Every structure is written in structure tokens, then in C-alpha cells.
VONU-126695 format. One record per residue (C-alpha): x, y, z; residue number from 1. Coordinates in Angstrom, 2 decimals. Last residue first. Layout:
        xx        yy        zz   num
         X         Y         Z   NUM
...
***
This chain:
        xx        yy        zz   num
     -1.94     59.26     34.35   182
     -2.75     61.28     37.39   181
     -6.49     60.78     37.08   180
     -7.23     64.35     37.06   179
     -4.10     65.09     35.06   178
     -5.14     62.51     32.29   177
     -8.81     64.14     32.21   176
     -7.20     67.48     31.77   175
     -5.17     66.50     29.23   174
     -7.62     64.21     27.35   173
     -9.86     67.36     27.34   172
     -7.48     69.57     25.60   171
     -6.45     66.64     23.18   170
    -10.32     66.17     22.51   169
    -11.05     69.96     21.49   168
     -7.90     70.83     19.66   167
     -9.42     69.70     16.28   166
    -12.90     71.06     16.79   165
    -12.12     74.26     18.68   164
     -8.82     76.06     18.11   163
     -7.95     74.46     15.02   162
    -11.29     74.72     13.24   161
    -11.69     78.31     14.41   160
     -8.16     79.02     13.00   159
     -8.73     77.14      9.70   158
    -12.08     79.25      9.17   157
    -10.02     82.13      9.48   156
    -10.57     84.74     12.19   155
    -11.73     88.61     12.17   154
    -11.83     89.89     15.77   153
    -15.73     90.38     16.85   152
    -14.49     89.60     20.56   151
    -13.43     86.16     19.74   150
    -16.54     84.02     20.23   149
    -18.34     87.04     18.19   148
    -16.49     86.32     15.33   147
    -15.50     88.59     12.55   146
    -14.43     86.92      8.84   145
    -11.88     85.38      7.40   144
    -11.52     82.75      4.39   143
     -8.26     80.91      4.57   142
     -9.76     77.67      5.22   141
    -12.67     78.20      2.20   140
     -9.64     79.30     -0.12   139
     -7.81     75.98      0.94   138
    -10.77     73.83      0.06   137
    -13.10     72.52      2.57   136
    -14.68     68.97      2.12   135
    -12.10     67.30      4.00   134
    -13.37     69.41      7.12   133
    -16.76     67.96      6.92   132
    -15.44     64.71      6.69   131
    -13.65     64.97      9.73   130
    -16.68     66.22     11.32   129
    -18.82     63.32     10.28   128
    -15.98     61.22     11.69   127
    -15.63     63.04     14.89   126
    -19.59     62.77     15.27   125
    -19.73     58.98     15.19   124
    -16.43     58.46     17.16   123
    -17.53     60.60     20.11   122
    -21.07     59.57     19.76   121
    -20.21     55.90     20.30   120
    -17.63     56.90     22.96   119
    -20.37     58.43     24.96   118
    -22.92     55.72     24.75   117
    -20.44     53.20     25.58   116
    -19.38     55.13     28.43   115
    -22.90     55.65     29.96   114
    -24.16     59.10     30.32   113
    -25.69     59.68     34.03   112
    -24.90     63.21     33.99   111
    -26.35     63.75     30.58   110
    -28.70     66.65     30.84   109
    -27.12     68.33     33.95   108
    -23.83     68.75     32.34   107
    -25.12     69.33     28.91   106
    -27.11     72.44     30.68   105
    -23.92     73.47     32.18   104
    -21.96     73.26     28.86   103
    -24.50     75.51     26.80   102
    -24.62     78.04     29.58   101
    -20.58     78.10     29.49   100
    -20.77     78.29     25.64    99
    -23.13     81.20     25.67    98
    -21.16     83.00     28.23    97
    -18.25     82.35     25.85    96
    -20.28     84.34     23.30    95
    -22.17     83.47     20.14    94
    -24.36     85.90     18.65    93
    -22.33     86.35     15.42    92
    -20.42     84.39     13.33    91
    -19.53     86.31     10.37    90
    -20.02     85.16      6.75    89
    -17.30     84.45      4.24    88
    -18.73     80.67      3.47    87
    -15.90     79.31      5.54    86
    -16.57     81.35      8.32    85
    -19.90     80.37      8.62    84
    -18.60     76.39      8.11    83
    -16.48     76.93     10.87    82
    -19.03     77.73     13.43    81
    -21.17     74.85     11.81    80
    -18.11     72.61     12.59    79
    -17.92     73.62     16.04    78
    -21.74     73.05     16.56    77
    -21.53     69.71     14.89    76
    -18.41     68.43     17.05    75
    -20.19     69.72     20.36    74
    -21.52     66.32     21.26    73
    -18.54     64.30     21.20    72
    -16.33     66.74     23.33    71
    -19.41     66.87     25.82    70
    -19.76     63.03     25.83    69
    -16.15     62.75     26.98    68
    -16.84     65.87     29.57    67
    -19.83     64.20     30.91    66
    -18.02     60.88     31.35    65
    -14.90     62.67     33.01    64
    -17.44     64.38     35.53    63
    -18.14     68.04     35.39    62
    -16.90     70.33     38.03    61
    -14.62     72.42     35.67    60
    -11.67     73.66     38.14    59
    -11.12     70.07     39.22    58
    -12.65     67.14     36.77    57
    -15.18     64.84     38.88    56
    -14.81     61.36     38.77    55
    -17.83     59.45     37.57    54
    -15.80     57.56     34.85    53
    -13.08     57.05     37.27    52
    -15.22     55.24     39.52    51
    -16.78     53.16     36.54    50
    -13.41     52.22     35.43    49
    -11.66     53.80     32.74    48
     -9.98     52.14     29.90    47
    -12.57     52.59     27.31    46
    -12.31     56.31     27.85    45
     -8.54     56.49     26.73    44
     -9.11     54.80     23.64    43
    -12.12     57.27     22.98    42
     -9.80     60.24     23.68    41
     -6.93     59.02     21.71    40
     -9.16     58.19     18.89    39
    -10.88     61.68     19.07    38
     -7.32     63.26     18.83    37
     -6.31     61.04     16.00    36
     -9.61     62.05     13.79    35
     -9.03     65.40     14.68    34
     -5.63     65.46     13.67    33
     -6.52     63.55     10.67    32
     -8.95     65.92      9.68    31
     -6.64     68.96      9.77    30
     -3.96     67.07      7.59    29
     -6.67     66.36      5.14    28
     -7.80     69.95      4.95    27
     -4.34     70.78      4.14    26
     -3.51     68.60      1.90    25
     -6.90     68.95     -0.41    24
     -7.10     65.41     -1.83    23
     -8.08     65.16     -5.64    22
     -4.41     65.45     -6.30    21
     -3.65     61.97     -4.80    20
     -0.08     62.55     -3.59    19
      2.20     59.99     -4.52    18
      4.40     57.58     -2.79    17
      1.91     54.73     -2.91    16
      1.15     52.07     -0.51    15
     -2.06     53.71      0.58    14
     -2.47     57.10     -0.92    13
     -0.57     59.86      0.49    12
     -2.71     62.66      1.93    11
     -2.12     61.99      5.25    10
      1.77     61.53      4.71     9
      2.00     65.00      3.04     8
      0.00     66.57      5.63     7
      2.47     65.18      8.27     6
      0.61     62.81     10.71     5
      0.82     63.48     14.50     4
      2.04     60.33     16.43     3
     -0.39     59.73     19.67     2
      1.86     58.30     22.78     1
***
């Protein structure tokens, strides 16, 4: 079971009860949750047999290996979309149809991805994503603009992060566990 760290704990200096004033507590908490999810997915993926790695996820069609690599490979896209909102600009030209097409292309391109390659990319890209989140201010997290991905509803940068980059590994890990009955 993964323990979720509170914002206060996440921002506490090692061995110190005082919060470092240079750390944005909200951004740190988001980054920590993203890292925890990526680690949980990576740890679970490491435990998979070759047969499990190649098992298709029901109602998805992609193999577990492709899904793990997918989570890893879209962190940069998810962070980019949140960064657009953090700058006060709208997210335009991105729809769920675009996401589905991107996912289908990815599944074809990485059908034979190895466990080692997927886990390595997952850990590298989650580290970069967490660093980008940590660089955001509260004002940036609170900025809202329309997002085509949400039918042009105005959403905040924090919402975009939570609904995509932060949630993504947890979402797919749950589906993978259900697929394998674990």
C-alpha cells in the first residue's frame, strides 16, 4: 500500500520539524504524489512475468507493457498542457479524439517495449515532471484558462496536473492490478 505524504510532511526538511520557506508546499505535495504513483507503478511492473507484461488490458486492448510505457511517455505532454495553463494561456487544439489517436499510434510503435526500457523511461520522465511541478508557484497553480480537452471549460493548472500527470500512474496501476487479479 502506498502512503500519501501530506503537504506539510512533503515540504519538511530531512530531520527538521521546520518547513523550508523556499519550498512551495502545494507544488511539493503534487510532485510527491506524482513520484509516489510512478514508483508504485514501476515497483509493480518489476514484479511482472514476461507473460503478464504481454497481457492485454480488458476494454483497452493495449498490453500491460505498452500501458506502462504510455504512462512514462506522456508525462512531458501532460506537463506541457499544465504549463500552458500556468502561463494563463488556453489549451487549444487538443481533444479526446487526439488523445485516443496518440495512444493508438504509441501502442503500435511500442508493441514490443521491454520492461527495462519502460521502467527506465517511467522513472526518468516522472522525475522531470516532478521537478517541473515543483517549479510552479501557487499563483501559477491557481491560473485558469479554457482547455479544449475539457470542451473549453476553464480549468486550473492544478486541476490539469491532478487529472493527468499526478493521477495517471495510479489510474493505470489499478487497471493493471484488476487485469491480473492482484
